[in-house]
N, C-alpha and C positions, 0 to 999 in steps of 0.2 A: 503493500500500500504506500509507504513512504518512497519507494523508488518510483511508483508512477507519479506522485505528487511532486516530487523532485523533477522528474522529466518534464511534467506539464508546467511547472514554474519555470524551468529553464527554456522551454519552448516559448512561453509567453514573453519571457525577458528577451529572448532573442528577436521577436518580432519588433519590439520597441527599438532596437538598434541596427536592425538589417539595413535601414536607410541612413544611418549616421554617418558621419566622416570616418574614414579608416582609423585614424588615430584614436577617436571617441570610442569606436566599436572595439578596438583592441584593449582599451582601458576597461570597457564594460565586461568583456569576456574575461579579462584577468580578475576582475573583482568576483564574477561568477565563479571562477576556478578557485579563488581563496575561499569562498563561502561552501562550495562543494566539498573541497578537501577537509576544511574545518569540521563540517558537519559529519562526513563519513569517518574521520580518524577520531573525532572526540578528544581533542588534546586537552590536557590539563593546561591551566596557566602557566605552570614551569615547563612543560613540554613545549608550549606554544613560544616561549621567549627564546629558547634554543632552536626550535625547528624553522620558524619563517626566515631569519637571517641566511640559514643554509640554504632553504629552499629558494629564496631570492636569487642567491648566488648561482645555484644550480640551473634554475631556469634561464638565468642570463646566458650560461654556457651552451644550453641546448639551444636556445633561439639563435645564438650565433652560429652554430652548426647547421642548423637547418637553413638559415640564409645563405651560407657558404655553400651549402649542396644546392639550393635552388638555382643559384647565381652560376654555378658551375656545371650544372645538370651532371653531377656526379654518380658514381657507382652506388647503388642502393646496398649491397652488401657492405661496402666501405663505410656508408653511413651508419648503418646498424651497428658495425664494430666500433665506430667512434663514439656512437650514443651508449653503448655498453661500457665502454672506457669511462666515460663521464659518470655514469652510475656506480661503477666500481670506486672511482676516485672520491665521490661524495658520501658513499655508504658509511664509512668510518665517522664522517662529520655528523651524519644524521643519527648515528647511533649513541652519539654523545647526548641527544636529547630524547630519543624515543627508542622503544625497544625493537628489536629485529622483526617482530611480528608486525608492529606497526608500521615499520619501513617497508615491508612486503606488501602490507595493504595499501600504503601509499602509492607505491608502483602501480598496482591494480586499480587504484582509484583515478590516478593520473591517466591511465590509459581508458578507462570508463568514460572520464570527462572528455577526452579527445573525440572518442567515439560519438558521444552524444553531438556534440558541436559539428563533427563532420557529418553525421546523418542530417541534422538540421540544416546545415548550408546546402547539402546536396538536395534536400527536398525544397528548399526555396529556389535553387537555380533551376530545378525542374518544373517550377510553377511560375517562371517569368513569362509575362506577357509577350506574344509574338514569338515565341521560341517553340520551334517543333520538338516533339518528343525524341529523344534519342541523338539530338544534334548537339555538337559542343557549343558553348556561348558564342564563339565567334563564327559559326557555321552557317 
């Protein structure tokens, strides 16, 4: 039940900023990510104090990798290896503030959030006026 409510809330909030400027949209998605992770991990205030600074640094490194990959149109396996390296590098830092169980849950929750956002964006792109079904956006 909570999962469906959260999905509904996420979908509703995405509607509000689908037409927002890209920078505003990114900020709103990041706010949703923080709320989603916080809710799913149920961090204590002590855990949160250590977790969020590490998360922010981790997220910046992940974003940097993704941008570099997109710009170079790099090899997918190479990207996955680099992402794994970042996760391994940050794991000890995360474990200073949260348990290994919560760290593993964090990785799953992060993946779940990306999947929700991706599916919502695909759904919206599929519903763009004037676009034929199965055609790429510039097709």
